[in-house]
Backbone as JSON Lines, residues from 0, in Angstrom:
{"i":0,"aa":"X","n":[133.21,54.23,54.74],"ca":[133.34,55.8,54.61],"c":[134.1,55.96,53.43]}
{"i":1,"aa":"X","n":[135.12,54.98,52.58],"ca":[135.94,55.57,51.25],"c":[134.91,55.48,50.24]}
{"i":2,"aa":"X","n":[133.79,54.74,50.17],"ca":[132.78,54.58,49.12],"c":[131.85,56.02,49.09]}
{"i":3,"aa":"X","n":[131.66,56.66,50.39],"ca":[130.7,57.14,50.8],"c":[131.06,58.69,50.09]}
{"i":4,"aa":"X","n":[130.15,59.65,49.73],"ca":[130.05,60.78,49.28],"c":[130.5,62.08,50.3]}
{"i":5,"aa":"X","n":[131.51,63.01,50.2],"ca":[130.94,64.1,51.31],"c":[130.12,64.46,52.19]}
{"i":6,"aa":"X","n":[129.0,64.49,50.91],"ca":[127.31,64.95,52.01],"c":[126.97,63.75,52.75]}
{"i":7,"aa":"X","n":[127.47,62.36,52.31],"ca":[126.77,61.08,53.04],"c":[127.43,61.3,54.74]}
{"i":8,"aa":"X","n":[128.7,61.68,54.5],"ca":[129.55,61.75,55.75],"c":[128.89,62.86,56.64]}
{"i":9,"aa":"X","n":[129.13,64.03,56.14],"ca":[128.59,65.23,56.58],"c":[127.04,65.17,57.4]}
{"i":10,"aa":"X","n":[126.22,64.46,56.56],"ca":[124.73,63.67,57.21],"c":[124.92,62.81,58.23]}
{"i":11,"aa":"X","n":[125.68,61.71,58.17],"ca":[125.58,61.15,59.77],"c":[126.46,61.9,60.84]}
{"i":12,"aa":"X","n":[127.51,62.52,60.59],"ca":[127.88,63.53,61.33],"c":[126.49,64.45,62.38]}
{"i":13,"aa":"X","n":[126.03,65.22,61.39],"ca":[125.13,65.73,62.26],"c":[123.36,65.43,62.48]}
{"i":14,"aa":"X","n":[123.22,64.07,61.94],"ca":[122.08,63.57,62.54],"c":[121.73,62.78,63.81]}
{"i":15,"aa":"X","n":[122.82,62.93,64.67],"ca":[122.84,62.55,65.97],"c":[123.53,63.86,67.1]}
{"i":16,"aa":"X","n":[122.63,64.99,67.07],"ca":[123.4,66.0,67.81],"c":[123.65,65.96,69.06]}
{"i":17,"aa":"X","n":[124.61,66.37,69.55],"ca":[124.66,65.97,71.38],"c":[123.87,66.86,72.02]}
{"i":18,"aa":"X","n":[123.67,65.86,73.42],"ca":[122.86,66.49,73.98],"c":[121.31,65.88,73.6]}
{"i":19,"aa":"X","n":[121.39,65.05,72.82],"ca":[119.42,64.34,72.22],"c":[119.91,63.1,71.9]}
{"i":20,"aa":"X","n":[120.01,62.26,73.01],"ca":[119.95,60.7,72.99],"c":[119.38,59.85,71.78]}
{"i":21,"aa":"X","n":[118.07,60.44,71.32],"ca":[117.06,59.83,70.41],"c":[116.49,60.69,70.0]}
{"i":22,"aa":"X","n":[117.19,61.35,68.78],"ca":[116.62,62.59,67.94],"c":[115.68,61.84,67.1]}
{"i":23,"aa":"X","n":[114.51,62.64,67.12],"ca":[113.57,62.34,65.58],"c":[113.37,63.43,65.15]}
{"i":24,"aa":"X","n":[112.99,63.28,63.66],"ca":[112.69,64.6,62.92],"c":[111.36,64.66,63.08]}
{"i":25,"aa":"X","n":[110.88,65.86,62.68],"ca":[109.72,66.32,62.48],"c":[108.75,65.63,61.22]}
{"i":26,"aa":"X","n":[109.87,65.41,60.08],"ca":[109.43,64.98,58.94],"c":[109.19,63.52,59.19]}
{"i":27,"aa":"X","n":[109.63,62.71,60.25],"ca":[109.26,61.21,60.73],"c":[108.23,61.52,61.42]}
{"i":28,"aa":"X","n":[108.11,62.03,62.36],"ca":[106.64,62.26,63.11],"c":[105.49,62.54,61.96]}
{"i":29,"aa":"X","n":[105.87,63.51,61.52],"ca":[104.39,63.8,60.64],"c":[103.92,62.57,59.23]}
{"i":30,"aa":"X","n":[105.08,61.78,59.14],"ca":[104.76,61.04,58.36],"c":[104.42,60.05,59.02]}
{"i":31,"aa":"X","n":[104.62,59.36,60.23],"ca":[103.95,58.4,61.22],"c":[102.49,58.54,61.52]}
{"i":32,"aa":"X","n":[102.4,60.4,61.51],"ca":[100.5,60.46,62.0],"c":[100.06,60.27,60.62]}
{"i":33,"aa":"X","n":[100.67,60.76,59.57],"ca":[99.69,60.38,58.23],"c":[99.39,59.11,57.95]}
{"i":34,"aa":"X","n":[100.43,58.05,58.16],"ca":[100.39,56.56,58.13],"c":[99.16,56.34,58.85]}
{"i":35,"aa":"X","n":[99.3,56.07,60.11],"ca":[98.5,56.23,61.08],"c":[96.74,56.26,60.65]}
{"i":36,"aa":"X","n":[96.48,57.3,60.21],"ca":[95.4,57.58,59.4],"c":[95.34,57.3,57.85]}
{"i":37,"aa":"X","n":[95.88,56.53,57.62],"ca":[95.84,56.12,56.28],"c":[96.2,57.25,55.24]}
{"i":38,"aa":"X","n":[96.76,58.38,55.29],"ca":[96.89,59.42,54.54],"c":[97.95,59.34,53.79]}
{"i":39,"aa":"X","n":[97.67,59.64,52.49],"ca":[99.08,59.58,51.39],"c":[100.04,60.54,51.71]}
{"i":40,"aa":"X","n":[100.98,59.81,51.28],"ca":[102.15,60.78,51.67],"c":[103.1,60.41,50.16]}
{"i":41,"aa":"X","n":[103.41,62.02,49.64],"ca":[104.32,61.45,48.86],"c":[105.47,63.35,48.93]}
{"i":42,"aa":"X","n":[106.39,63.17,47.95],"ca":[107.26,63.93,47.87],"c":[106.82,65.08,46.95]}
{"i":43,"aa":"X","n":[107.84,66.49,46.76],"ca":[107.64,67.25,46.03],"c":[108.74,67.15,45.1]}
{"i":44,"aa":"X","n":[109.65,65.5,44.93],"ca":[110.98,65.84,44.4],"c":[111.01,63.96,44.57]}
{"i":45,"aa":"X","n":[111.73,63.81,43.43],"ca":[111.86,62.48,43.67],"c":[113.44,61.85,44.52]}
{"i":46,"aa":"X","n":[113.22,60.62,44.69],"ca":[114.89,60.6,45.62],"c":[115.91,60.65,44.62]}
{"i":47,"aa":"X","n":[115.8,60.62,43.4],"ca":[116.82,60.73,42.25],"c":[117.2,62.42,42.48]}
{"i":48,"aa":"X","n":[115.83,63.02,42.43],"ca":[116.49,64.76,42.29],"c":[117.32,64.98,44.07]}
{"i":49,"aa":"X","n":[116.92,64.51,44.87],"ca":[117.32,64.77,45.97],"c":[118.75,63.97,45.94]}
{"i":50,"aa":"X","n":[119.0,63.14,45.4],"ca":[120.77,62.66,46.11],"c":[121.56,63.44,44.4]}
{"i":51,"aa":"X","n":[120.82,64.02,43.53],"ca":[121.26,64.68,42.63],"c":[121.73,66.06,43.06]}
{"i":52,"aa":"X","n":[120.89,66.83,44.28],"ca":[121.04,67.84,44.8],"c":[122.42,67.97,45.16]}
{"i":53,"aa":"X","n":[122.49,66.73,46.42],"ca":[123.99,66.33,47.1],"c":[124.82,66.45,46.39]}
{"i":54,"aa":"X","n":[124.67,65.88,45.15],"ca":[125.87,65.52,44.39],"c":[126.67,66.83,43.66]}
{"i":55,"aa":"X","n":[125.69,67.99,43.54],"ca":[126.02,69.21,43.08],"c":[126.9,70.15,44.17]}
{"i":56,"aa":"X","n":[126.96,69.75,45.26],"ca":[127.48,70.66,46.31],"c":[129.03,70.5,46.2]}
{"i":57,"aa":"X","n":[129.88,71.66,46.15],"ca":[131.25,71.35,45.91],"c":[131.49,70.52,47.05]}
{"i":58,"aa":"X","n":[132.02,69.34,46.63],"ca":[132.78,67.89,47.45],"c":[134.07,68.98,48.49]}
{"i":59,"aa":"X","n":[134.71,70.06,48.15],"ca":[135.72,70.44,49.04],"c":[135.04,71.48,50.5]}
{"i":60,"aa":"X","n":[133.74,72.43,49.73],"ca":[133.34,72.64,51.05],"c":[132.46,71.92,51.91]}
{"i":61,"aa":"X","n":[132.27,70.77,51.44],"ca":[130.97,69.62,52.25],"c":[132.71,69.41,53.27]}
{"i":62,"aa":"X","n":[133.8,68.81,52.6],"ca":[134.83,68.04,52.96],"c":[135.48,69.06,54.56]}
{"i":63,"aa":"X","n":[135.59,70.42,54.48],"ca":[135.94,71.61,54.87],"c":[134.75,71.48,56.09]}
{"i":64,"aa":"X","n":[133.42,71.38,55.95],"ca":[132.37,71.64,57.08],"c":[132.82,69.89,57.87]}
{"i":65,"aa":"X","n":[133.46,68.85,57.4],"ca":[133.16,67.71,58.1],"c":[134.67,68.34,59.16]}
{"i":66,"aa":"X","n":[135.7,68.19,58.49],"ca":[137.04,68.65,59.21],"c":[136.7,69.6,60.53]}
{"i":67,"aa":"X","n":[135.85,70.98,60.26],"ca":[135.4,71.69,61.31],"c":[134.71,71.21,62.49]}
{"i":68,"aa":"X","n":[133.72,70.39,61.9],"ca":[133.0,69.64,62.99],"c":[134.17,68.74,63.75]}
{"i":69,"aa":"X","n":[134.98,67.94,62.84],"ca":[135.66,66.69,63.79],"c":[136.78,67.24,64.61]}
{"i":70,"aa":"X","n":[137.2,68.63,64.05],"ca":[138.42,69.31,64.82],"c":[137.97,70.23,66.0]}
{"i":71,"aa":"X","n":[136.5,70.31,66.32],"ca":[135.99,71.19,67.27],"c":[135.97,72.34,66.95]}
{"i":72,"aa":"X","n":[135.92,72.75,66.18],"ca":[135.38,74.16,65.81],"c":[134.1,74.73,66.0]}
{"i":73,"aa":"X","n":[133.64,76.07,65.23],"ca":[132.64,76.39,65.5],"c":[131.62,75.44,65.81]}
{"i":74,"aa":"X","n":[130.81,75.42,66.59],"ca":[129.98,73.84,66.66],"c":[128.87,73.81,65.98]}
{"i":75,"aa":"X","n":[128.55,73.03,65.22],"ca":[127.11,73.13,64.09],"c":[126.26,72.44,65.32]}
{"i":76,"aa":"X","n":[126.45,72.31,66.28],"ca":[125.5,72.08,67.28],"c":[124.83,73.14,67.68]}
{"i":77,"aa":"X","n":[126.05,74.12,67.9],"ca":[125.12,75.9,68.52],"c":[124.63,76.25,67.39]}
{"i":78,"aa":"X","n":[124.85,76.05,66.13],"ca":[124.03,76.54,64.88],"c":[122.66,75.9,64.97]}
{"i":79,"aa":"X","n":[122.39,74.61,64.98],"ca":[121.14,73.76,64.77],"c":[120.19,74.09,66.04]}
{"i":80,"aa":"X","n":[121.24,74.39,67.65],"ca":[120.64,74.86,68.5],"c":[119.62,76.14,68.37]}
{"i":81,"aa":"X","n":[120.21,77.04,67.66],"ca":[119.51,78.42,67.36],"c":[118.61,78.36,66.3]}
{"i":82,"aa":"X","n":[118.88,77.35,65.08],"ca":[118.04,76.99,64.26],"c":[116.62,76.54,64.53]}
{"i":83,"aa":"X","n":[116.91,75.72,65.91],"ca":[115.56,75.07,66.17],"c":[114.64,75.7,66.89]}
{"i":84,"aa":"X","n":[115.26,76.76,67.94],"ca":[114.9,77.63,68.88],"c":[114.01,78.64,67.92]}
{"i":85,"aa":"X","n":[114.51,79.29,67.1],"ca":[113.8,79.99,66.3],"c":[112.62,79.48,65.18]}
{"i":86,"aa":"X","n":[112.9,78.14,64.86],"ca":[111.62,77.22,64.4],"c":[111.02,77.1,65.29]}
{"i":87,"aa":"X","n":[110.8,76.79,66.56],"ca":[109.87,76.34,67.74],"c":[109.39,77.76,67.88]}
{"i":88,"aa":"X","n":[109.81,79.12,67.65],"ca":[109.58,80.3,68.17],"c":[108.53,80.53,67.05]}
{"i":89,"aa":"X","n":[108.25,79.72,66.31],"ca":[108.02,80.88,64.89],"c":[108.67,81.79,64.34]}
{"i":90,"aa":"X","n":[109.87,82.3,64.47],"ca":[110.65,83.23,63.86],"c":[110.97,83.09,62.24]}
{"i":91,"aa":"X","n":[110.42,83.14,61.79],"ca":[110.95,82.61,60.31],"c":[111.93,84.28,59.92]}
{"i":92,"aa":"X","n":[111.68,85.33,60.08],"ca":[112.68,86.06,59.97],"c":[114.02,85.68,60.57]}
{"i":93,"aa":"X","n":[114.24,84.94,61.88],"ca":[115.65,84.59,62.64],"c":[116.45,83.54,61.75]}
{"i":94,"aa":"X","n":[115.58,82.11,61.25],"ca":[115.55,81.13,60.39],"c":[116.59,81.41,59.16]}
{"i":95,"aa":"X","n":[115.92,82.2,58.65],"ca":[116.41,83.27,57.19],"c":[117.89,84.0,57.6]}
{"i":96,"aa":"X","n":[118.17,84.79,58.81],"ca":[119.34,84.9,58.8],"c":[120.14,84.29,59.43]}
{"i":97,"aa":"X","n":[119.64,83.0,60.26],"ca":[120.56,82.3,60.46],"c":[121.31,81.2,59.4]}
{"i":98,"aa":"X","n":[120.23,81.21,58.28],"ca":[120.66,80.35,57.09],"c":[121.92,81.07,56.17]}
{"i":99,"aa":"X","n":[121.49,82.62,55.83],"ca":[122.24,83.6,55.07],"c":[123.35,83.65,56.1]}
{"i":100,"aa":"X","n":[123.57,83.59,57.09],"ca":[125.0,83.73,58.27],"c":[125.62,82.3,57.73]}
{"i":101,"aa":"X","n":[125.28,81.28,57.15],"ca":[126.12,80.56,56.99],"c":[127.3,80.32,55.65]}
{"i":102,"aa":"X","n":[128.35,80.61,55.92],"ca":[129.23,80.69,55.21],"c":[129.61,79.57,54.34]}
{"i":103,"aa":"X","n":[130.25,78.64,55.31],"ca":[130.6,77.41,54.39],"c":[129.67,76.46,53.23]}
{"i":104,"aa":"X","n":[128.56,76.77,53.36],"ca":[127.24,76.16,52.3],"c":[126.38,76.96,51.83]}
{"i":105,"aa":"X","n":[126.13,76.95,50.65],"ca":[125.23,77.75,49.99],"c":[124.1,77.25,50.28]}
{"i":106,"aa":"X","n":[123.58,77.43,51.08],"ca":[122.11,76.61,51.33],"c":[120.89,77.72,50.94]}
{"i":107,"aa":"X","n":[121.23,78.77,50.92],"ca":[119.93,79.81,50.42],"c":[119.97,79.34,48.86]}
{"i":108,"aa":"X","n":[120.91,79.19,48.06],"ca":[121.05,78.66,46.86],"c":[120.71,77.52,46.59]}
{"i":109,"aa":"X","n":[120.83,76.5,47.54],"ca":[120.02,75.35,47.72],"c":[118.72,75.4,47.7]}
{"i":110,"aa":"X","n":[118.24,76.3,48.62],"ca":[116.76,76.32,49.18],"c":[116.28,77.07,47.8]}
{"i":111,"aa":"X","n":[116.74,77.66,47.61],"ca":[115.76,78.47,46.76],"c":[115.88,77.85,45.06]}
{"i":112,"aa":"X","n":[117.05,77.34,44.74],"ca":[116.59,76.45,43.37],"c":[115.43,75.39,43.5]}
{"i":113,"aa":"X","n":[115.29,74.62,44.65],"ca":[114.43,73.8,45.11],"c":[113.01,74.35,45.43]}
{"i":114,"aa":"X","n":[112.93,75.53,45.8],"ca":[111.42,75.88,45.83],"c":[111.07,76.89,44.46]}
{"i":115,"aa":"X","n":[111.86,76.9,43.58],"ca":[111.56,77.44,42.73],"c":[110.79,76.38,41.74]}
{"i":116,"aa":"X","n":[111.53,75.19,41.91],"ca":[111.08,73.71,41.12],"c":[109.6,73.52,42.25]}
{"i":117,"aa":"X","n":[109.78,73.29,42.88],"ca":[108.43,73.06,43.72],"c":[107.39,73.62,43.35]}
{"i":118,"aa":"X","n":[107.1,74.75,43.37],"ca":[106.15,75.6,43.12],"c":[105.03,75.12,42.15]}
{"i":119,"aa":"X","n":[105.3,74.79,40.84],"ca":[104.52,74.16,40.08],"c":[103.94,72.82,40.48]}
{"i":120,"aa":"X","n":[104.86,72.4,40.98],"ca":[104.28,71.09,41.45],"c":[103.14,70.81,42.68]}
{"i":121,"aa":"X","n":[103.48,72.09,43.24],"ca":[102.33,72.25,44.69],"c":[101.66,72.68,43.66]}
{"i":122,"aa":"X","n":[101.94,73.83,43.31],"ca":[100.13,74.24,42.33],"c":[99.5,73.04,41.46]}
{"i":123,"aa":"X","n":[100.08,71.86,41.07],"ca":[99.5,71.3,40.64],"c":[98.88,70.26,41.44]}
{"i":124,"aa":"X","n":[98.99,69.83,43.01],"ca":[98.34,68.82,43.44],"c":[97.54,70.09,44.5]}
{"i":125,"aa":"X","n":[97.54,71.21,44.53],"ca":[96.27,71.95,45.13],"c":[95.34,72.18,44.43]}
{"i":126,"aa":"X","n":[95.85,72.06,43.11],"ca":[94.62,72.24,41.91],"c":[93.52,70.9,41.75]}
{"i":127,"aa":"X","n":[94.37,69.72,42.44],"ca":[93.66,68.38,42.51],"c":[92.24,68.32,43.8]}
{"i":128,"aa":"X","n":[92.82,69.0,44.69],"ca":[92.49,68.5,46.04],"c":[93.09,69.13,47.27]}
{"i":129,"aa":"X","n":[92.66,69.23,48.35],"ca":[93.55,70.09,49.42],"c":[94.45,69.18,49.82]}
{"i":130,"aa":"X","n":[95.26,69.83,50.25],"ca":[96.55,69.22,50.79],"c":[97.49,69.77,51.99]}
{"i":131,"aa":"X","n":[98.2,69.22,52.21],"ca":[99.29,69.55,53.51],"c":[100.46,69.6,52.88]}
{"i":132,"aa":"X","n":[101.52,70.28,52.95],"ca":[102.73,69.83,52.95],"c":[103.64,70.7,53.97]}
{"i":133,"aa":"X","n":[104.7,69.67,54.28],"ca":[105.47,69.47,55.03],"c":[106.96,70.08,54.89]}
{"i":134,"aa":"X","n":[107.36,71.45,54.95],"ca":[108.85,71.42,54.36],"c":[109.77,72.28,55.62]}
{"i":135,"aa":"X","n":[110.9,71.99,55.43],"ca":[111.99,72.67,56.37],"c":[111.5,74.09,56.44]}
{"i":136,"aa":"X","n":[111.89,74.8,57.49],"ca":[111.39,76.32,57.93],"c":[112.5,76.98,56.8]}
{"i":137,"aa":"X","n":[113.39,76.41,56.47],"ca":[114.49,77.51,55.2],"c":[113.55,77.75,54.31]}
{"i":138,"aa":"X","n":[113.14,76.76,53.8],"ca":[112.39,76.73,52.4],"c":[110.87,77.72,52.61]}
{"i":139,"aa":"X","n":[110.83,78.65,53.42],"ca":[109.18,79.39,53.71],"c":[109.8,80.74,53.38]}
{"i":140,"aa":"X","n":[111.34,81.03,54.1],"ca":[111.67,82.37,54.31],"c":[112.23,82.65,52.85]}
{"i":141,"aa":"X","n":[112.44,84.14,52.84],"ca":[113.21,84.85,51.97],"c":[112.17,85.25,50.73]}
{"i":142,"aa":"X","n":[112.9,86.56,49.36],"ca":[112.29,86.36,48.34],"c":[111.62,85.09,47.81]}
{"i":143,"aa":"X","n":[112.83,84.28,47.82],"ca":[112.32,83.31,46.83],"c":[112.35,81.92,47.65]}
{"i":144,"aa":"X","n":[111.64,82.11,48.69],"ca":[110.51,81.12,50.3],"c":[109.26,80.75,49.22]}
{"i":145,"aa":"X","n":[108.81,79.76,49.71],"ca":[107.91,79.2,49.78],"c":[106.85,80.55,49.38]}
{"i":146,"aa":"X","n":[106.74,80.73,50.78],"ca":[105.56,81.56,51.14],"c":[105.42,82.94,50.1]}
{"i":147,"aa":"X","n":[106.59,83.36,49.83],"ca":[106.59,85.27,49.15],"c":[106.42,84.03,47.51]}
{"i":148,"aa":"X","n":[106.5,83.19,47.06],"ca":[106.39,82.5,45.52],"c":[104.85,81.98,45.14]}
{"i":149,"aa":"X","n":[104.45,81.76,46.63],"ca":[102.89,81.12,46.55],"c":[102.18,82.79,46.39]}
{"i":150,"aa":"X","n":[102.4,83.59,47.27],"ca":[101.98,85.04,47.03],"c":[101.83,85.24,45.85]}
{"i":151,"aa":"X","n":[103.24,85.31,45.2],"ca":[103.32,85.86,43.74],"c":[102.37,85.25,42.5]}
{"i":152,"aa":"X","n":[102.04,84.04,43.13],"ca":[101.23,82.94,41.8],"c":[99.52,83.29,42.66]}
{"i":153,"aa":"X","n":[99.53,84.25,43.64],"ca":[98.24,84.81,43.79],"c":[97.21,83.82,44.55]}
{"i":154,"aa":"X","n":[98.25,83.14,46.09],"ca":[97.5,82.51,46.8],"c":[97.63,83.27,47.99]}
{"i":155,"aa":"X","n":[96.82,82.72,49.02],"ca":[96.75,83.15,50.08],"c":[97.68,82.49,51.14]}
{"i":156,"aa":"X","n":[98.35,83.07,52.05],"ca":[99.5,82.67,52.93],"c":[99.09,83.09,54.1]}
{"i":157,"aa":"X","n":[98.65,81.91,55.34],"ca":[98.79,82.39,56.44],"c":[99.28,81.82,57.22]}
{"i":158,"aa":"X","n":[99.59,82.0,58.81],"ca":[100.6,81.26,59.42],"c":[99.18,80.44,60.6]}
{"i":159,"aa":"X","n":[99.97,79.34,60.68],"ca":[99.03,78.08,61.65],"c":[100.04,78.23,62.91]}
{"i":160,"aa":"X","n":[99.34,78.61,63.93],"ca":[99.72,78.23,65.18],"c":[99.62,77.19,66.29]}
C-alpha cells in the first residue's frame, strides 16, 4: 500500500461493495460478449491517458474519501446503490443529480473533460463503420454529456430500452 497512489487504494475499497459477494461490471460483461462473437474491442483513450486522469485528482481529496469509508462515514455503498438503481431505471437525470451531489470528488469536471476529448474520437470511428460505444452512465448526462455533445455535432441520439 505504501507504493500505491491514493486513487488505487480507493479503487480497491470500492471495487467490492458489501452485499455483493461476486460483483461483475457491465464493462466486463459487454467485453466478454464481444469477445465471444469475435468483435473488436477498443477504447476511447489509452491506458496511459486513464492513469494520467487519476494522477491529476488531488491526493488529499482522495485520501479524505478513503478515510471517510474506513471510519464508516456516509456510506459510499449507499451512493453506489442509488446510482445503480437510477441506472437500471434508465433515469439519467437522477444519475446526473447524484453525481453533482458528490462534494468530495469533482466527478463532473472529471467526466466533462473526458467527454469533450472523446467526441472527435467517436466521430472518427462512426465515420468509418457502425460502432457500439459502452460508457459509464455518468458520461451521458448534462450539458457536456455525450448525448448533448453528439447532438451539437448533428447526430440523432435515441435511447435504447
